C-alpha positions, 0 to 999 in steps of 0.5 A: 449285154441285154441293155433292155434288162439292164435298164429294168433293173435300174428303173425297179432299183430307183423305185425301190430306192424311193421306198427306202426314201420313206424311211430316210424322210422320217430320220431326216425329220427328226434330225433337223429338230434335234440333230439326233439320228432316230434309231427307233424309226424302224420300230415306229414303221412296225408300230404304224403297220400293226396299228392299220392292221389292227383297225382294218382287219381286227376292228373292221374299219375300211382301209381308207379310214383305217390309215388316216386314223392310225396316222392320228394315233401315231402322231399322238404317240410321237408327241408322247414319246417326246413328252415321257422320254426325250424331254428328260434328256434336254441338254444331255450328250447326244450319245445318251439320246441315241442310246434312248432311241435304240432302246426305244426301238427294242421296246417297240419291237418287243411290245409288238411281238407281245401283243400281235405275235410273230406271224407275218400278216399282210395289208392289201392295198388293192393294187394289182399284181398284174405286170405293168410294161413300159414297151419292153420294160416290166415295172413293179405297180406296188413299187410305182405306188410307193414311189409316188407317195415318197414323192408326194411326201417329199413335196410336202415337207419341203413346202412345210420347212419354208413355213414359219413352224418349219423354219422354227424347227430348223432353228431349234436344230441349229441351236437349242439355247438360242432357240429358247432365248427368242421364245421358240419352244424347243420341246413342242418343235422336237415333239412335232417332228417325232409326230410327223416322223411317226405319220411318215412311219405309218405310210412306210409300214403301209407300203412295205406291209404290202410288199413283204408282209407286217412282222418284225422284219419291217424294223430291220429295213432301218439299215437301208433308211439310215444308209439313204439318210446318211448318203443324202445328208441327215438334214436334207429331204431332197438328199434322201429322195436323190440318195434313195434312188442311187442306192436302190439302183446300185443295190438292184444293178449290183446284186445281179451281177454280184449273186452268182458270184458270191451265191446270194446275199450280196444286197446287204453287202452293197448297202453296208459298203455304201454306208461305211464309204459314205461316212469314210469319204463324205461324212455329211452326205451328198446334200448335208450342211457341212458345219465348220466350227472354230477350235 
């Protein structure tokens, strides 16, 4: 067995997994404040990437200005989603809110298709495509940059949830009624979580837009982000990072051995298998909180 090649697969898989963690962090942020998985995170990621393109390519703004401006716009969009749609469902069954996020994802994909069309466009961050070698190992530069962004967001949000505002968001997720009773604005907290997840969507869309282009396929990466979130624990940001690395390594190494046997396409099969097994064996994930209720 070529251990150098295997190490290269594992390292690049781990970097790719950290890019999946970018999706997962957005999911965790909303779940920590509302206890609802956000099935619209893929659509938000796609919209964030298109907004960056509209500001940079169409409006002519430099990318260093277009990205933070897009983050501000998406921050407002996140608050708007809570105010217009989610607030009306406060106190309703979780399945209704879950279906709302699914409908929102479909709406966002349809809107971007109507405005920008289905042609794939690219975001050029200026990252060199020249190979980066660490000894005999080849490392993708853009994946290394994306992994750095994921780790930076992880540190930022870990610190955020230690602040007073972050603690309020965690309290909201624990019990809406108790939070209301002590004067915490549940609506503002949920809106803030959506706003922050929308900002994360900009970072995710920009990195993946550089890697695979900006089109409808961006929203389909939600499956891998959701798998990472479930594996790590839907309420754990640390779990999103660790699970992303685990999934990326399993997917990259496993596909190398399975693709020749099944004729390709094994990556999606591996991700689906990890998701199913996690739900069956450890539904609260590796780092998620395992709530036990008296019945």
